TIRO-2110 file (N, C-alpha, C; in Angstrom, 1 decimal):
// TIRO-2110
36.0, -24.3, -7.5, N, 1, A
36.5, -24.7, -6.2, CA, 1, A
35.9, -26.1, -5.8, C, 1, A
34.5, -26.1, -6.0, N, 2, A
33.9, -27.2, -5.5, CA, 2, A
34.1, -28.6, -6.1, C, 2, A
34.2, -28.6, -7.5, N, 3, A
34.5, -29.9, -8.0, CA, 3, A
35.9, -30.2, -7.9, C, 3, A
36.8, -29.2, -7.8, N, 4, A
38.2, -29.6, -7.7, CA, 4, A
38.4, -30.2, -6.1, C, 4, A
37.8, -29.6, -5.3, N, 5, A
37.9, -30.1, -3.8, CA, 5, A
37.5, -31.5, -3.7, C, 5, A
36.4, -31.9, -4.4, N, 6, A
35.8, -33.2, -4.4, CA, 6, A
36.8, -34.1, -5.1, C, 6, A
37.2, -33.9, -6.2, N, 7, A
38.1, -34.7, -7.1, CA, 7, A
39.3, -34.8, -6.4, C, 7, A
40.0, -33.8, -5.8, N, 8, A
41.3, -34.0, -5.3, CA, 8, A
41.3, -34.3, -3.7, C, 8, A
40.2, -34.7, -3.3, N, 9, A
40.0, -34.9, -1.8, CA, 9, A
40.8, -36.3, -1.5, C, 9, A
41.7, -36.3, -0.5, N, 10, A
42.5, -37.4, -0.1, CA, 10, A
41.7, -38.6, 0.1, C, 10, A
40.5, -38.5, 0.6, N, 11, A
39.7, -39.7, 0.9, CA, 11, A
39.0, -40.4, -0.3, C, 11, A
39.0, -39.4, -1.6, N, 12, A
38.7, -40.3, -2.8, CA, 12, A
40.1, -40.9, -3.4, C, 12, A
41.1, -40.0, -3.2, N, 13, A
42.6, -40.5, -3.6, CA, 13, A
42.5, -40.7, -5.2, C, 13, A
43.4, -41.5, -5.9, N, 14, A
43.5, -41.5, -7.3, CA, 14, A
42.6, -42.8, -7.8, C, 14, A
41.6, -43.0, -7.1, N, 15, A
40.7, -44.0, -7.3, CA, 15, A
40.0, -44.0, -8.6, C, 15, A
40.2, -44.9, -9.7, N, 16, A
39.3, -44.7, -10.9, CA, 16, A
38.0, -45.7, -11.0, C, 16, A
38.0, -46.4, -9.9, N, 17, A
36.8, -47.3, -9.8, CA, 17, A
35.6, -46.6, -9.3, C, 17, A
34.6, -46.3, -10.5, N, 18, A
33.5, -45.5, -10.2, CA, 18, A
32.7, -45.9, -8.9, C, 18, A
32.5, -47.2, -9.0, N, 19, A
31.6, -47.6, -7.8, CA, 19, A
32.4, -47.4, -6.4, C, 19, A
33.6, -47.5, -6.4, N, 20, A
34.2, -47.3, -5.1, CA, 20, A
34.2, -45.8, -4.8, C, 20, A
34.3, -45.1, -5.7, N, 21, A
34.2, -43.6, -5.4, CA, 21, A
32.6, -43.3, -4.9, C, 21, A
31.8, -43.7, -5.6, N, 22, A
30.4, -43.5, -4.9, CA, 22, A
30.2, -44.2, -3.7, C, 22, A
30.7, -45.3, -3.4, N, 23, A
30.6, -45.8, -2.1, CA, 23, A
31.2, -45.1, -1.0, C, 23, A
32.5, -44.4, -1.5, N, 24, A
33.3, -43.5, -0.5, CA, 24, A
32.3, -42.3, -0.3, C, 24, A
31.7, -41.8, -1.1, N, 25, A
31.0, -40.4, -1.0, CA, 25, A
29.6, -40.8, -0.1, C, 25, A
29.1, -42.0, -0.5, N, 26, A
27.8, -42.4, 0.3, CA, 26, A
27.9, -42.9, 1.9, C, 26, A
29.2, -43.6, 2.1, N, 27, A
29.4, -44.2, 3.3, CA, 27, A
29.6, -43.0, 4.6, C, 27, A
30.0, -42.0, 4.2, N, 28, A
30.2, -40.9, 5.1, CA, 28, A
29.2, -39.8, 5.0, C, 28, A
28.0, -40.2, 4.3, N, 29, A
26.5, -39.3, 4.1, CA, 29, A
27.0, -37.9, 3.5, C, 29, A
27.9, -38.3, 2.4, N, 30, A
28.2, -37.2, 1.5, CA, 30, A
29.1, -36.1, 2.1, C, 30, A
29.7, -36.4, 3.1, N, 31, A
30.5, -35.5, 3.9, CA, 31, A
31.6, -34.7, 3.0, C, 31, A
32.2, -35.2, 2.2, N, 32, A
33.1, -34.6, 1.2, CA, 32, A
32.5, -33.5, 0.5, C, 32, A
31.2, -33.9, 0.0, N, 33, A
30.5, -33.0, -1.0, CA, 33, A
30.1, -31.6, -0.1, C, 33, A
29.5, -32.1, 1.2, N, 34, A
29.0, -31.0, 2.1, CA, 34, A
30.2, -30.1, 2.5, C, 34, A
31.4, -30.6, 2.9, N, 35, A
32.6, -30.0, 3.1, CA, 35, A
33.1, -29.0, 1.9, C, 35, A
32.9, -29.5, 0.7, N, 36, A
33.3, -28.5, -0.5, CA, 36, A
32.4, -27.3, -0.5, C, 36, A
31.2, -27.4, -0.3, N, 37, A
30.2, -26.2, -0.2, CA, 37, A
30.7, -25.3, 1.0, C, 37, A
30.9, -25.9, 2.0, N, 38, A
31.4, -25.1, 3.3, CA, 38, A
32.6, -24.5, 3.2, C, 38, A
33.7, -25.0, 2.4, N, 39, A
34.9, -24.6, 2.4, CA, 39, A
34.8, -23.4, 1.4, C, 39, A
34.0, -23.5, 0.3, N, 40, A
33.8, -22.5, -0.8, CA, 40, A
33.3, -21.2, 0.0, C, 40, A
32.1, -21.4, 0.9, N, 41, A
31.7, -20.3, 1.5, CA, 41, A
33.0, -19.7, 2.4, C, 41, A
33.6, -20.6, 3.1, N, 42, A
34.8, -20.1, 3.9, CA, 42, A
35.9, -19.3, 3.0, C, 42, A
36.0, -19.8, 1.7, N, 43, A
37.1, -19.0, 0.9, CA, 43, A
36.8, -17.4, 0.8, C, 43, A
35.3, -17.3, 0.7, N, 44, A
34.9, -16.1, 0.6, CA, 44, A
35.4, -15.1, 1.7, C, 44, A
35.7, -15.5, 2.7, N, 45, A
36.1, -14.7, 3.9, CA, 45, A
37.4, -14.3, 3.7, C, 45, A
38.2, -14.9, 3.1, N, 46, A
39.6, -14.8, 2.9, CA, 46, A
40.2, -14.1, 1.6, C, 46, A
39.2, -14.0, 0.9, N, 47, A
39.6, -13.4, -0.6, CA, 47, A
39.1, -11.9, -0.5, C, 47, A
39.6, -11.0, -1.3, N, 48, A
39.3, -9.7, -1.6, CA, 48, A
37.9, -9.4, -2.4, C, 48, A
36.8, -9.8, -1.9, N, 49, A
35.5, -10.1, -2.5, CA, 49, A
34.5, -9.6, -1.4, C, 49, A
33.6, -8.6, -1.4, N, 50, A
32.6, -8.4, -0.6, CA, 50, A
31.5, -9.3, -0.7, C, 50, A
31.4, -10.1, 0.2, N, 51, A
30.6, -11.1, 0.1, CA, 51, A
29.5, -11.1, 1.3, C, 51, A
29.7, -9.9, 2.1, N, 52, A
28.7, -9.7, 3.2, CA, 52, A
27.2, -9.7, 3.0, C, 52, A
26.9, -9.1, 1.8, N, 53, A
25.6, -8.8, 1.4, CA, 53, A
25.3, -9.6, 0.0, C, 53, A
26.2, -10.1, -0.4, N, 54, A
26.1, -10.9, -1.8, CA, 54, A
26.6, -12.3, -1.7, C, 54, A
25.7, -13.1, -2.4, N, 55, A
26.1, -14.6, -2.4, CA, 55, A
25.5, -15.3, -3.5, C, 55, A
25.4, -16.5, -3.5, N, 56, A
24.8, -17.3, -4.6, CA, 56, A
24.2, -18.5, -4.3, C, 56, A
23.3, -19.1, -5.1, N, 57, A
22.7, -20.3, -4.9, CA, 57, A
23.6, -21.4, -5.6, C, 57, A
23.6, -22.6, -5.4, N, 58, A
24.5, -23.5, -6.2, CA, 58, A
23.8, -25.0, -6.3, C, 58, A
23.8, -25.4, -7.6, N, 59, A
23.2, -26.7, -7.7, CA, 59, A
24.3, -27.6, -8.4, C, 59, A
24.7, -28.7, -7.9, N, 60, A
25.6, -29.5, -8.5, CA, 60, A
25.1, -30.9, -8.6, C, 60, A
25.3, -31.6, -9.8, N, 61, A
24.9, -33.0, -10.0, CA, 61, A
26.2, -33.7, -10.4, C, 61, A
26.4, -34.7, -9.7, N, 62, A
27.6, -35.6, -10.1, CA, 62, A
27.0, -36.9, -10.4, C, 62, A
27.4, -37.4, -11.6, N, 63, A
27.0, -38.7, -12.2, CA, 63, A
28.1, -39.6, -12.0, C, 63, A
27.9, -40.8, -11.2, N, 64, A
29.0, -41.9, -11.1, CA, 64, A
28.0, -43.1, -11.4, C, 64, A
28.5, -43.5, -12.7, N, 65, A
27.8, -44.8, -13.0, CA, 65, A
26.2, -44.5, -13.1, C, 65, A
25.5, -45.5, -12.4, N, 66, A
24.0, -45.2, -12.5, CA, 66, A
23.6, -44.4, -11.4, C, 66, A
24.5, -43.6, -10.9, N, 67, A
23.8, -42.7, -9.8, CA, 67, A
24.1, -41.3, -10.1, C, 67, A
23.2, -40.5, -9.6, N, 68, A
23.1, -39.1, -9.6, CA, 68, A
23.2, -38.5, -8.3, C, 68, A
24.1, -37.9, -7.8, N, 69, A
24.1, -37.3, -6.6, CA, 69, A
23.9, -35.6, -6.8, C, 69, A
22.9, -35.3, -6.2, N, 70, A
22.5, -33.7, -6.4, CA, 70, A
22.7, -33.0, -5.1, C, 70, A
23.5, -31.9, -4.9, N, 71, A
23.9, -31.2, -3.9, CA, 71, A
23.4, -29.8, -4.4, C, 71, A
22.6, -29.2, -3.3, N, 72, A
22.2, -27.8, -3.5, CA, 72, A
22.1, -26.8, -2.3, C, 72, A
22.1, -25.6, -2.5, N, 73, A
21.9, -24.4, -1.4, CA, 73, A
21.1, -23.5, -2.3, C, 73, A
20.3, -22.9, -1.8, N, 74, A
19.2, -22.0, -2.3, CA, 74, A
18.3, -22.4, -3.1, C, 74, A
18.0, -21.8, -4.2, N, 75, A
16.8, -22.2, -4.9, CA, 75, A
17.1, -22.5, -6.4, C, 75, A
18.4, -22.7, -6.7, N, 76, A
18.5, -23.3, -8.1, CA, 76, A
18.1, -24.7, -8.0, C, 76, A
17.6, -25.2, -9.1, N, 77, A
17.2, -26.6, -9.2, CA, 77, A
17.8, -27.5, -10.1, C, 77, A
17.5, -28.8, -9.9, N, 78, A
17.7, -29.9, -10.6, CA, 78, A
16.5, -30.8, -10.6, C, 78, A
16.3, -31.4, -11.8, N, 79, A
15.3, -32.5, -11.9, CA, 79, A
15.6, -33.6, -13.0, C, 79, A
15.2, -34.6, -12.8, N, 80, A
15.3, -35.7, -13.7, CA, 80, A
13.8, -35.9, -14.6, C, 80, A
14.0, -36.1, -15.8, N, 81, A
12.8, -36.5, -16.7, CA, 81, A
12.8, -38.1, -16.9, C, 81, A
11.7, -38.7, -16.6, N, 82, A
11.7, -40.1, -16.7, CA, 82, A
10.4, -40.3, -17.4, C, 82, A
10.2, -41.5, -18.1, N, 83, A
9.0, -42.0, -18.7, CA, 83, A
8.8, -43.3, -18.3, C, 83, A
7.8, -43.5, -17.5, N, 84, A
7.2, -44.8, -17.0, CA, 84, A
6.7, -45.8, -18.1, C, 84, A
6.2, -45.0, -19.2, N, 85, A
5.7, -46.1, -20.3, CA, 85, A
6.8, -46.4, -21.4, C, 85, A
8.0, -45.8, -21.3, N, 86, A
9.0, -45.9, -22.0, CA, 86, A
8.7, -45.7, -23.6, C, 86, A
8.1, -44.6, -23.9, N, 87, A
7.5, -44.2, -25.2, CA, 87, A
8.8, -43.5, -25.9, C, 87, A
9.0, -44.1, -27.2, N, 88, A
10.3, -43.4, -27.8, CA, 88, A
9.9, -42.1, -28.4, C, 88, A
8.5, -41.6, -28.4, N, 89, A
8.4, -40.1, -28.9, CA, 89, A
8.4, -39.3, -27.5, C, 89, A
8.6, -39.9, -26.4, N, 90, A
8.7, -38.9, -25.0, CA, 90, A
7.4, -38.2, -24.8, C, 90, A
6.4, -38.8, -25.1, N, 91, A
4.9, -38.1, -24.8, CA, 91, A
4.5, -38.2, -23.4, C, 91, A
5.2, -38.9, -22.6, N, 92, A
4.7, -39.4, -21.2, CA, 92, A
5.8, -38.9, -20.1, C, 92, A
6.7, -38.0, -20.5, N, 93, A
7.7, -37.5, -19.7, CA, 93, A
7.1, -36.9, -18.2, C, 93, A
7.6, -37.3, -17.1, N, 94, A
7.4, -36.7, -15.7, CA, 94, A
8.6, -36.3, -15.2, C, 94, A
8.5, -35.5, -14.3, N, 95, A
9.8, -34.7, -13.7, CA, 95, A
9.8, -35.2, -12.4, C, 95, A
11.0, -35.6, -11.9, N, 96, A
11.2, -36.1, -10.5, CA, 96, A
12.4, -35.1, -9.9, C, 96, A
12.1, -34.2, -8.8, N, 97, A
13.0, -33.2, -8.4, CA, 97, A
14.3, -33.9, -7.7, C, 97, A
15.4, -33.3, -8.1, N, 98, A
16.7, -33.9, -7.4, CA, 98, A
17.2, -33.0, -6.5, C, 98, A
16.5, -31.8, -6.1, N, 99, A
16.8, -30.8, -5.3, CA, 99, A
15.6, -30.2, -4.6, C, 99, A
15.8, -29.6, -3.5, N, 100, A
15.0, -28.9, -2.8, CA, 100, A
15.1, -27.3, -2.9, C, 100, A
14.2, -26.4, -3.0, N, 101, A
14.3, -25.3, -2.8, CA, 101, A
14.4, -24.7, -1.3, C, 101, A
15.6, -24.3, -0.9, N, 102, A
15.8, -23.9, 0.5, CA, 102, A
15.3, -22.4, 0.8, C, 102, A
13.9, -22.6, 1.1, N, 103, A
13.3, -21.1, 1.5, CA, 103, A
13.2, -21.2, 3.1, C, 103, A
13.3, -19.8, 3.6, N, 104, A
13.2, -19.7, 5.2, CA, 104, A
11.9, -20.1, 6.0, C, 104, A
10.8, -20.3, 5.2, N, 105, A
9.5, -20.7, 5.7, CA, 105, A
9.6, -22.2, 5.8, C, 105, A
10.4, -23.0, 5.2, N, 106, A
10.3, -24.4, 5.6, CA, 106, A
10.6, -24.7, 7.0, C, 106, A
9.7, -25.4, 7.8, N, 107, A
9.5, -25.6, 9.2, CA, 107, A
11.0, -25.7, 9.8, C, 107, A
11.8, -26.6, 9.3, N, 108, A
13.3, -27.1, 9.9, CA, 108, A
14.2, -26.0, 9.6, C, 108, A
14.1, -25.2, 8.5, N, 109, A
14.9, -24.1, 8.2, CA, 109, A
14.6, -22.9, 9.0, C, 109, A
13.2, -22.7, 9.3, N, 110, A
12.8, -21.4, 10.1, CA, 110, A
13.2, -21.7, 11.5, C, 110, A
13.1, -22.9, 12.0, N, 111, A
13.5, -23.2, 13.2, CA, 111, A
15.0, -22.8, 13.6, C, 111, A
15.8, -23.3, 12.8, N, 112, A
17.2, -23.0, 12.7, CA, 112, A
17.5, -21.6, 12.8, C, 112, A
16.9, -20.9, 11.9, N, 113, A
17.1, -19.4, 11.7, CA, 113, A
16.7, -18.6, 12.9, C, 113, A
15.5, -18.9, 13.6, N, 114, A
15.1, -18.4, 14.8, CA, 114, A
15.9, -18.7, 16.1, C, 114, A
16.3, -20.0, 16.0, N, 115, A
17.4, -20.4, 17.1, CA, 115, A
18.5, -19.6, 16.9, C, 115, A
19.1, -19.2, 15.8, N, 116, A
20.3, -18.4, 15.5, CA, 116, A
20.0, -16.9, 15.9, C, 116, A
18.9, -16.5, 16.1, N, 117, A
18.4, -15.1, 16.4, CA, 117, A
17.9, -14.4, 15.2, C, 117, A
17.6, -15.0, 14.0, N, 118, A
17.2, -14.4, 12.9, CA, 118, A
15.7, -14.4, 12.8, C, 118, A
15.0, -13.6, 11.9, N, 119, A
13.5, -13.3, 11.9, CA, 119, A
13.2, -13.8, 10.6, C, 119, A
12.1, -14.6, 10.4, N, 120, A
11.7, -15.0, 9.0, CA, 120, A
10.3, -14.3, 9.0, C, 120, A
10.2, -13.6, 8.0, N, 121, A
9.0, -12.8, 7.7, CA, 121, A
8.9, -12.2, 6.2, C, 121, A
7.7, -11.8, 5.8, N, 122, A
7.6, -11.1, 4.6, CA, 122, A
7.6, -9.7, 4.5, C, 122, A
7.9, -9.0, 3.6, N, 123, A
7.8, -7.5, 3.6, CA, 123, A
6.4, -7.2, 3.6, C, 123, A
6.1, -6.1, 4.0, N, 124, A
4.7, -5.7, 4.2, CA, 124, A
4.4, -4.5, 3.3, C, 124, A
3.2, -4.6, 2.8, N, 125, A
2.6, -3.2, 1.9, CA, 125, A
2.3, -2.2, 2.8, C, 125, A
1.6, -1.1, 2.2, N, 126, A
1.2, 0.0, 3.1, CA, 126, A
0.2, -0.2, 4.1, C, 126, A
-0.6, -1.4, 3.8, N, 127, A
-1.5, -1.9, 4.7, CA, 127, A
-1.3, -2.8, 5.6, C, 127, A
0.1, -3.1, 5.9, N, 128, A
0.5, -4.0, 6.7, CA, 128, A
0.3, -5.5, 6.3, C, 128, A
0.1, -5.8, 5.2, N, 129, A
-0.1, -7.1, 4.6, CA, 129, A
1.1, -7.7, 4.2, C, 129, A
1.4, -8.9, 4.4, N, 130, A
2.7, -9.5, 4.0, CA, 130, A
2.8, -9.7, 2.5, C, 130, A
3.7, -9.4, 1.9, N, 131, A
3.7, -9.6, 0.4, CA, 131, A
5.3, -10.3, -0.2, C, 131, A
5.0, -10.9, -1.3, N, 132, A
6.3, -11.5, -1.7, CA, 132, A
6.9, -12.8, -0.7, C, 132, A
8.0, -13.2, -1.2, N, 133, A
8.5, -14.4, -0.5, CA, 133, A
8.9, -14.0, 1.1, C, 133, A
9.0, -15.2, 1.8, N, 134, A
9.6, -14.9, 3.2, CA, 134, A
11.0, -14.7, 3.0, C, 134, A
11.5, -13.9, 4.0, N, 135, A
12.9, -13.6, 4.0, CA, 135, A
13.5, -13.6, 5.3, C, 135, A
15.0, -13.9, 5.4, N, 136, A
15.7, -13.6, 6.7, CA, 136, A
16.0, -12.3, 7.0, C, 136, A
15.7, -11.8, 8.1, N, 137, A
16.2, -10.4, 8.6, CA, 137, A
16.6, -10.6, 10.1, C, 137, A
17.6, -9.5, 10.2, N, 138, A
18.0, -9.3, 11.5, CA, 138, A
17.0, -8.8, 12.3, C, 138, A
16.8, -9.1, 13.8, N, 139, A
15.7, -8.6, 14.4, CA, 139, A
15.7, -7.0, 14.4, C, 139, A
14.4, -6.5, 14.1, N, 140, A
14.0, -5.3, 14.1, CA, 140, A
14.8, -4.3, 12.9, C, 140, A
15.5, -5.1, 11.9, N, 141, A
16.1, -4.6, 10.9, CA, 141, A
15.4, -4.9, 9.5, C, 141, A
16.0, -4.2, 8.5, N, 142, A
15.4, -4.5, 7.1, CA, 142, A
16.6, -5.1, 6.3, C, 142, A
17.3, -5.7, 6.9, N, 143, A
18.6, -6.5, 6.2, CA, 143, A
18.7, -7.8, 7.0, C, 143, A
19.3, -8.8, 6.3, N, 144, A
19.7, -8.8, 4.9, CA, 144, A
18.5, -8.9, 4.0, C, 144, A
17.5, -9.5, 4.3, N, 145, A
16.3, -9.7, 3.5, CA, 145, A
16.5, -10.8, 2.5, C, 145, A
17.2, -11.8, 2.8, N, 146, A
17.6, -12.9, 2.1, CA, 146, A
16.5, -13.8, 1.8, C, 146, A
16.0, -14.3, 0.6, N, 147, A
14.7, -15.1, 0.3, CA, 147, A
15.2, -16.5, 0.2, C, 147, A
16.2, -17.0, 0.8, N, 148, A
16.6, -18.3, 1.0, CA, 148, A
17.2, -18.6, 2.3, C, 148, A
17.3, -19.9, 2.8, N, 149, A
17.9, -20.2, 4.0, CA, 149, A
19.2, -20.9, 3.9, C, 149, A
19.7, -21.2, 2.8, N, 150, A
21.1, -21.7, 2.4, CA, 150, A
21.7, -21.1, 1.3, C, 150, A
22.9, -20.7, 1.3, N, 151, A
23.5, -20.0, 0.3, CA, 151, A
25.1, -20.1, 0.5, C, 151, A
25.9, -19.8, -0.6, N, 152, A
27.3, -19.6, -0.4, CA, 152, A
27.5, -18.0, -0.6, C, 152, A
28.3, -17.5, 0.4, N, 153, A
28.2, -16.1, 0.5, CA, 153, A
27.3, -15.6, 1.5, C, 153, A
26.7, -14.4, 1.1, N, 154, A
25.8, -13.7, 2.1, CA, 154, A
26.2, -13.8, 3.5, C, 154, A
27.4, -13.4, 3.8, N, 155, A
28.1, -13.6, 5.1, CA, 155, A
27.4, -13.2, 6.3, C, 155, A
26.8, -11.9, 6.1, N, 156, A
26.0, -11.3, 7.1, CA, 156, A
25.0, -12.2, 7.7, C, 156, A
24.3, -13.0, 6.7, N, 157, A
23.1, -13.7, 7.1, CA, 157, A
23.5, -15.0, 7.9, C, 157, A
24.9, -15.4, 7.7, N, 158, A
25.4, -16.6, 8.4, CA, 158, A
25.2, -16.5, 10.0, C, 158, A
25.3, -15.1, 10.4, N, 159, A
25.1, -15.0, 11.8, CA, 159, A
23.6, -15.2, 12.3, C, 159, A
22.8, -15.3, 11.3, N, 160, A
21.5, -15.4, 11.4, CA, 160, A
20.8, -16.7, 11.1, C, 160, A
21.5, -17.9, 10.9, N, 161, A
21.3, -19.1, 10.6, CA, 161, A
21.2, -19.6, 9.2, C, 161, A
21.6, -18.6, 8.3, N, 162, A
21.7, -19.1, 7.0, CA, 162, A
22.9, -20.0, 6.8, C, 162, A
23.0, -21.1, 6.2, N, 163, A
24.0, -22.0, 6.2, CA, 163, A
24.4, -22.3, 4.8, C, 163, A
25.7, -22.7, 4.5, N, 164, A
26.3, -23.1, 3.3, CA, 164, A
26.1, -24.6, 3.0, C, 164, A
25.7, -25.4, 4.0, N, 165, A
25.7, -26.8, 3.9, CA, 165, A
24.6, -27.2, 2.8, C, 165, A
24.8, -28.0, 1.8, N, 166, A
23.9, -28.5, 0.8, CA, 166, A
23.0, -29.5, 1.3, C, 166, A
21.8, -29.7, 0.8, N, 167, A
21.0, -30.7, 1.0, CA, 167, A
21.3, -31.7, -0.2, C, 167, A
21.3, -33.2, 0.0, N, 168, A
21.8, -34.1, -0.9, CA, 168, A
20.6, -35.0, -1.2, C, 168, A
20.5, -35.2, -2.4, N, 169, A
19.5, -36.3, -3.0, CA, 169, A
20.3, -37.0, -4.0, C, 169, A
20.1, -38.6, -3.6, N, 170, A
20.9, -39.4, -4.3, CA, 170, A
19.7, -40.2, -5.3, C, 170, A
19.9, -40.3, -6.6, N, 171, A
18.9, -40.9, -7.5, CA, 171, A
19.7, -41.9, -8.3, C, 171, A
19.1, -43.0, -8.5, N, 172, A
19.4, -44.1, -9.4, CA, 172, A
18.9, -44.0, -10.6, C, 172, A
19.8, -44.0, -11.5, N, 173, A
19.1, -44.0, -13.0, CA, 173, A
18.8, -45.3, -13.3, C, 173, A
17.6, -45.4, -14.1, N, 174, A
17.1, -46.7, -14.5, CA, 174, A
16.6, -46.6, -15.9, C, 174, A
16.0, -47.8, -16.4, N, 175, A
15.7, -47.7, -17.9, CA, 175, A
14.9, -46.6, -18.3, C, 175, A
14.0, -46.1, -17.4, N, 176, A
13.1, -45.0, -17.9, CA, 176, A
13.6, -43.5, -17.6, C, 176, A
14.8, -43.3, -17.3, N, 177, A
15.3, -42.1, -17.0, CA, 177, A
15.6, -41.6, -18.4, C, 177, A
15.5, -40.5, -18.7, N, 178, A
15.6, -39.9, -20.0, CA, 178, A
17.0, -38.8, -20.1, C, 178, A
16.7, -38.0, -19.0, N, 179, A
17.9, -37.0, -18.9, CA, 179, A
17.6, -36.1, -17.5, C, 179, A
18.7, -35.3, -17.3, N, 180, A
18.4, -34.5, -16.2, CA, 180, A
18.6, -33.0, -16.5, C, 180, A
18.2, -32.2, -15.7, N, 181, A
18.2, -30.5, -16.1, CA, 181, A
18.7, -29.9, -14.9, C, 181, A
19.7, -29.0, -15.0, N, 182, A
20.1, -28.1, -14.1, CA, 182, A
19.7, -26.7, -14.5, C, 182, A
18.9, -26.0, -13.5, N, 183, A
18.3, -24.7, -13.6, CA, 183, A
18.9, -23.6, -12.5, C, 183, A
19.4, -22.6, -13.0, N, 184, A
19.9, -21.6, -12.1, CA, 184, A
19.5, -20.3, -12.6, C, 184, A
END
C-alpha cells in the first residue's frame, strides 16, 4: 500500500524526472510519504483484520538519484555504510543511522503519550524494580504494553498517543557512501 500510494499520488503525477519528484517530496516536508503511513494505518480500521492489539514497525528507504529518504515508525532500522578513507578493501566502514528507534521514553514521544492520557513505564519485578523496555499503557491497566511510540496498527494504543506518522531522514549519497541496510 505505501509504495503504491506514493507512486500513484496525484502530486507526483506521471513525472519521470527524478529531481522533480525529489523536490516535490521535499518541498512539502515529505507530506506524501507521511500520508502513506497514516493512510495505511487507517486502512486497518476498514478491513477484516484485528489490529486492535497487533501492529507493525515499518522502515522504508526511497532512493531518488543521489538522495536516500528514510521513513520509519517503531524500531525497524536503516543505516548507511560509508568510508571516509575511500579504502577499496572497506576496512574503515562507519555506520550512519537513517532512522530513529521510536521508543516511548524519548522525551518528545513521552510528552505526547502523556498528553493523550497514556502512561510510560517499565514492567516491574517481584521487588517493584523496573525491568525491560519502557512501554505504553492505559492508566492503571496492564495493556497495551507497546514498547514503541509509533506504529502501524496497534489501534488501541492510538488512543494513548501512539501515532503512525513516520520520522523522516534525508541523506545525500556521496563518493564515500558504500551501501545501505534495512533491518526489521
